[in-house]
C-alpha positions in Angstrom: 0.0 0.0 0.0 1.6 3.2 -1.2 1.3 6.3 1.2 1.0 10.0 0.2 0.4 13.2 2.1 -2.9 14.8 2.1 -2.1 17.8 0.0 -3.9 19.4 -3.0 -0.9 18.4 -5.2 -1.8 14.7 -4.6 -5.5 15.1 -5.4 -5.0 14.1 -9.1 -3.3 10.9 -8.0 -6.2 10.0 -5.8 -8.7 11.0 -8.5 -7.1 8.9 -11.2 -7.2 5.7 -9.0 -10.8 6.4 -8.2 -11.7 6.8 -11.9 -10.1 3.4 -12.5 -12.4 1.9 -10.0 -10.0 1.6 -7.1 -10.6 2.3 -3.5 -8.4 4.8 -1.6 -8.0 5.0 2.3 -8.2 8.7 3.2 -9.1 11.0 6.2 -12.4 12.8 5.5 -14.2 15.6 7.2 -15.3 13.1 9.8 -13.5 9.8 10.1 -10.8 8.0 8.0 -12.9 6.6 5.0 -12.6 4.3 2.1 -13.1 6.5 -0.9 -14.4 5.3 -4.3 -16.6 6.4 -7.3 -20.3 6.4 -6.2 -21.2 6.1 -9.8 -19.3 2.9 -10.5 -21.2 -0.2 -9.5 -18.1 -2.4 -9.5 -16.4 0.0 -7.1 -19.4 -0.1 -4.8 -19.5 -3.9 -4.8 -15.7 -3.9 -4.2 -16.0 -1.6 -1.0 -18.8 -3.8 0.4 -16.6 -6.9 -0.1 -13.4 -5.3 1.4 -15.3 -4.2 4.5 -17.4 -7.3 4.9 -20.4 -4.9 5.0 -24.0 -6.1 4.8 -25.4 -4.9 1.4 -28.6 -3.6 3.2 -26.5 -0.9 5.0 -26.4 2.2 2.6 -23.3 4.2 1.8 -23.2 7.9 2.2 -22.2 10.0 -0.9 -20.0 13.1 -0.8 -20.7 15.8 -3.4 -18.8 18.9 -4.3 -22.1 21.0 -4.1 -25.8 20.7 -4.2 -25.9 21.5 -7.9 -24.0 18.3 -8.6 -26.4 16.3 -6.3 -29.4 17.6 -8.2 -27.8 17.0 -11.6 -27.5 13.3 -10.5 -31.1 13.0 -9.5 -31.2 13.8 -5.8 -34.6 15.5 -5.1 -34.1 18.9 -3.3 -37.0 21.4 -3.6 -36.2 25.1 -3.6 -37.3 25.6 0.0 -35.1 22.9 1.3 -32.2 23.9 -0.9 -32.3 27.4 0.6 -32.0 25.9 4.1 -29.3 23.5 3.2 -27.2 26.2 1.5 -27.1 27.9 5.0 -25.6 24.7 6.4 -23.2 23.3 3.8 -20.4 22.4 3.7 -20.6 20.7 7.1 -20.4 17.3 8.8 -24.1 16.8 8.2 -25.6 13.8 6.2 -29.0 14.3 4.9 -31.1 11.4 3.4 -33.1 12.4 0.5 -35.3 10.9 -2.1 -33.9 10.1 -5.7 -35.6 10.7 -9.0 -36.7 7.9 -11.1 -33.9 8.4 -13.6 -31.2 8.9 -11.0 -28.1 6.7 -11.8 -27.8 6.0 -8.0 -31.0 4.0 -8.1 -29.2 1.5 -10.3 -25.8 1.6 -8.5 -27.2 1.4 -4.8 -30.5 -0.4 -5.6 -32.3 2.3 -3.4 -34.8 5.0 -3.9 -33.1 7.5 -1.4 -29.5 8.5 -0.8 -27.6 10.0 2.1 -25.6 13.1 0.9 -23.0 15.4 2.4 -21.0 18.3 1.1 -17.7 18.1 3.0 -15.8 21.0 4.5 -12.5 19.8 3.2 -10.6 21.3 0.3 -8.8 18.1 -0.5 -12.0 16.0 -0.8 -13.7 18.7 -2.8 -10.8 18.7 -5.2 -10.9 14.9 -5.6 -14.6 15.1 -6.3 -14.1 17.8 -8.8 -11.5 15.8 -10.6 -13.4 12.5 -10.5 -17.0 11.8 -9.4 -19.1 11.9 -6.3 -17.5 9.7 -3.6 -18.8 7.1 -1.2 -16.7 7.2 2.0 -17.6 4.5 4.5 -15.3 4.3 7.6 -11.9 2.7 7.1 -12.4 -0.6 8.9 -13.7 -4.1 8.3 -17.2 -4.3 9.7 -17.2 -4.8 13.5 -13.6 -3.4 13.9 -12.6 0.0 15.2 -12.2 2.6 12.5 -8.6 3.2 11.3 -7.1 6.5 12.4 -3.9 6.6 10.2 -2.3 4.8 7.3 -0.5 2.4 9.6 -3.9 1.1 10.7 -5.2 1.2 7.3 -2.4 -1.0 6.1 -3.0 -3.5 8.9 -6.7 -3.8 7.8 -6.3 -3.6 3.9 -2.7 -4.4 2.8 -2.9 -6.0 -0.7 -6.5 -4.9 -1.2 -6.2 -1.2 -1.4 -3.4 0.4 -3.4 -3.1 3.8 -1.7 -3.5 5.5 1.6 -3.6 9.3 2.1 -1.9 10.3 5.4 -3.7 13.1 7.3 -5.8 14.0 10.1 -9.6 13.3 10.4 -11.8 14.8 13.1 -12.6 11.3 14.5 -16.2 12.1 14.9 -19.0 10.8 12.6 -21.5 13.2 10.7 -24.9 13.9 12.2 -27.4 11.8 10.1 -30.9 12.9 9.4 -33.7 11.5 7.1 -35.9 14.0 5.2 -37.6 11.2 3.3 -41.4 11.5 4.1 -43.1 14.2 6.1 -41.1 14.2 9.3 -37.5 15.1 10.0 -35.8 12.1 11.8 -32.4 12.3 13.5 -30.9 8.9 13.0 -27.4 9.6 14.5 -26.2 12.6 16.6 -22.7 13.4 15.4 -20.4 16.4 15.1 -23.1 18.8 13.6 -25.0 20.2 16.6 -28.6 18.8 16.7 -30.0 22.1 17.9 -28.5 24.1 15.0 -29.8 21.6 12.6 -33.3 21.7 13.9 -33.1 25.5 14.0 -32.1 25.7 10.3 -34.5 23.0 8.9 -37.5 24.0 10.9 -36.9 27.8 10.5 
């Protein structure tokens, strides 16, 4: 497993591997994650296999902005978009419905998707150079999340070609569902629940 520093000059290296369908271990705006192309069905299958993750557990997708999410079929009405624009980028994951023609329906076999706009220049550059990214935590299911490339190597040597060395916050994102009529907080994380409710209910 090759190791590179988390710097903008290395974003093209990471993006190129992702466009080739590979998985990269990398710190995100929350935890260390396993990055890959969220529009590539084979890459999605690969990350489920590498993690030993149950297929029923959905993956969160990182976008560079709300425009990109809407262009790929995430349903965001004007009222909600205005509210989300006051929040993003942030460690907040929002589950939203997908349009019938969204490519994510085919890739993930779901009619909704958890999305996030990360507050991280490196990740945003990688997305800009490649595609929206899935980014589950960097660990086999049931194990503690990796916190650096040394731990990523222990978990994934020989299965993942590259690790990006850097710092992650170590805290998961706050996860909310906006599918249906009621807002549901599914996981309290690093984005304050009170601020979230204030913005979305305001």
